[in-house]
N, C-alpha and C positions, 0 to 999 in steps of 0.2 A: 054212696061215696066211691068215687073212681081215682084212679092215678092222676097226677097233674103231670103233663109233660109239654115242655116249651121249647123253643130252639130261638137264640138270639145269634145272628150272625154265626159264629165257628163255637157258639157256646150252647150246649145241651141241658137241660134242667128237668130233674125226674124227682117227684116226691109220690113214692107209691102209697095207695089207699091203705088207711089203718095204720101208719107209722108217722112220726113226727120228724123224721131225718130226710132232708133232701139232699141230692149231689147235684152240683153244677160241675160240668165236665167240660174243659178247654179241648177242642179238637181240631188241633193244628200241628198234628205229628209230622215228624218224630221229635222236633225241637220245641214246639208251642211258643216262637217268638211272637211277642205282642205288637199290636200297634193301637190307635186311640180307638178304632172301631171294636178292637177285640176286649180293652178295660170297659169301655161302654156297653158293652154285650153282657160282661159280667157283672156292671152294675146294675143293668136292667133285670138280670136275673134277679139279683138279691133283692131289689124294690119288689118285684113279684112275689117273691116269697115273703117278705116283711108282711104283705097283704093277706098272707094266707093263715088264717089263725091255726092250722094243723101244722104248720112248720114251725119247730122249736129250736132247731140246729142244722147247718150246711155243712156238707163235705165240698171242699174245693179239691177236684180231682183233674186230671189230665190224661189225655191218651196220647201213647207213643212213650218213647225213650227218656224223655225229661219234662220233668214239671213247668219249667219255663227258663230257657236258657237266654232271655233277655229280650231287649229290643229288635224288631226287624231294621237293622240297619240299612240293609239295601232299600228299604221304602222310606228311608229318614224318619221314622218313628220316634227317634231321639229329637228331632228339631222342634224347638220350643214355638215356633210359629203354630197359630191356632188353624185348625180346619175351618172348612166353610160352616157358616152359622157361628163362627167366634169361639167354638168350644175347642180347649186345649186338651191333651192327653192328662196333664193334672187336675183339671176340672173334673174329668172322668173319675180319677183316682181318687179324689176327695170324697166321691159318692159311695165308694167302697167302705170307707171309714166311716161314712154316715149311716150305713146300714145297721138295724137293729137286731138282727138275729146272730148269733154266735156261729163262729165259722173254724172248722179244722181243715187244714191245708194238709193234704197227701203229698209229700215231697219225695216224688220218685227221679232219680237221677238228679239233674241240675237245676238249681235256682239261683240265677247268675245275673247281676247287675240290677235291673229294674225287674227282672225275675223273682230276686231276693226280696225286692221292695214288695211285690204282689203277695210273696209268702209271708212277710211280716204285716201284711194288712189284716190276715186272719188272726182269731185269737189264741190259737195251738198249731203246731207244726209237728207231722210225724214224718220221720225218715228212716232211712236204713245206713248200713255201713259205707253204701255205694253211692249214698246222697253226696253233692258237691255243692257248696254254697259258697258265693264269693261278692263281694261288693266290688269291681273290676274297674270301676270309672276311671281312676288314676291312671291305669295301665295304658288307658286310651286316649290320656290327656284331656280328660274331660270332668266335671263336677257331678258328684252323686244326686239322684233325684228319686223320686217316687215317694218321698216324706222320710227316707231314711235318717234325716236329720234328727226326727224325732223317735221313730220305731225300734232303729238299732241300739241306741245307747239304753233304751228303756229295757231291751231285753237282754243285753249281754253286759252293760255297764259303758260308762264313758270311755275308759280307756281301751278298753276291748273294741270298741266302735271305732277310735282312732286308728287304732293297728289296721283293724280290717279296711278301712278307708283309705289310710295312706300306703299301705303295702299291696292291697288288692290280693291278699292271700287267699288260698282256694282251699276251704277247710273241709275234709272229708267228714261222713256222717257222725264218726265216733267224736273227732274234735267238735264239733257242733253240738253235739248232745251235750258234751263235757262243758260248755261255756253257757248253755241254755239256750242256744238257737234252735234246737230241736227238743220238744219235748217228751217225746217217744222214741225209741230206736229200736227197729225191729228188721228180721229178714226182709229183703227188698220184695219177695211176693206178698208179705204179710202188711205192707204199707197203707193199702186203700181198705182192707178190712179192719187194721187197727184204728185207722182215722175214723171209720165209720162207727166203730164201738166206743169211741170217745165221744163222738157225737150223740150216739145213743145214751152215754152216761149223763151229758148233759140235757138231754131232751127228758130224761126221767125226773128230773127236778122240776120243781113248780115254775111254768112260764113264766109268770108275773114276777117272782122273786128273782129270777135269773136275769129277767130284762130289768129289774130295778138296780140288781149288784152291778150288771155290765154298765149301767148308766153312771153309776157312782165311780166304778173302777175306769171307766174310759172317758165318761163325761165330755169335755170339751176337746176330745182328741181329733174330730173333723177339722174344727176351727185351727188347732195348732199345726195339722197337715197342710191345710190351706196357707198358713202363715209362712210354713218350712219351704212349701214347692214353690211359693212366691219367691223367695230368696233363691231356692236351687235354679228354678228356670231361668232367673235373670243371670245366674253365672255361667249356665248351660249356653244361653245365648252369648255371652260376654268370649268363651272358651271355644265355642264351636267353629270360630272364623281363625281360630290360630294354626300355625304351621304344624305344631306339636298335636293336635288333635288330629290333622289329616294322618299324619305320621303314625298315630298310635292306632288309629282304626287300620290303616294299611298294613302296618306289623301284625295286629290282631288276625288280619285275614290271611296274611302270609306265614302266620305262625313261627314268627321270628321276634327276638328282642327288638323294642322300639329304640330309636335312636332320637332322643328328645333333645332341642335345643333352646329352651327357653323361649320362643317365639311363637 
């Protein structure tokens, strides 16, 4: 028996021999902004681990200051247009939700916008008081995405989800834990270890039972994410050409309040 090690784009995969917990690490420090290629790489990693009978749980971690500070806007990763070959960012995102192995996200630092969507693709989230979580789309003049229409209200409830989406409030770790957005709250230097511990606790259960329970509880989640992202990207298409969106992105880059004009 040997260690499993693999790399997909900026994503590393490790599964130490004799263990049942793999780590999938995003390596785009310090902010770990994502694009289509990065989400596809995470999905590739999950599918590799799904096929490995030794893997029973995954820790989704990151290198650098933040878990994932959102889409790489400079690369227009928010753009709903499909890439070469017809694949869209959300096609790759649906693959995350279709994976069979439980995932624990180690949310150090920020999980913003689509980064929050990525964190919510996991079964559980571990963070610290220094963690920052926000669905900041409306302050950019944009519609939310990454399946947050489904995942956010499922975790925090409909009213909390509406508040987060309408106001783009940035929650610290303690507030996120209080409303259930984080499942464990620990010191910042304990986030990765605590995520690994929770994954180890999952892996100690009978794998066929966990797989069966997860299928019952998550069931058609990937299908619901597909339907949600179809709506989300259609609205992103519509809003991405507005003056308000251009102003929102500009104001964010300049760190000032946006002057939205409803056009």
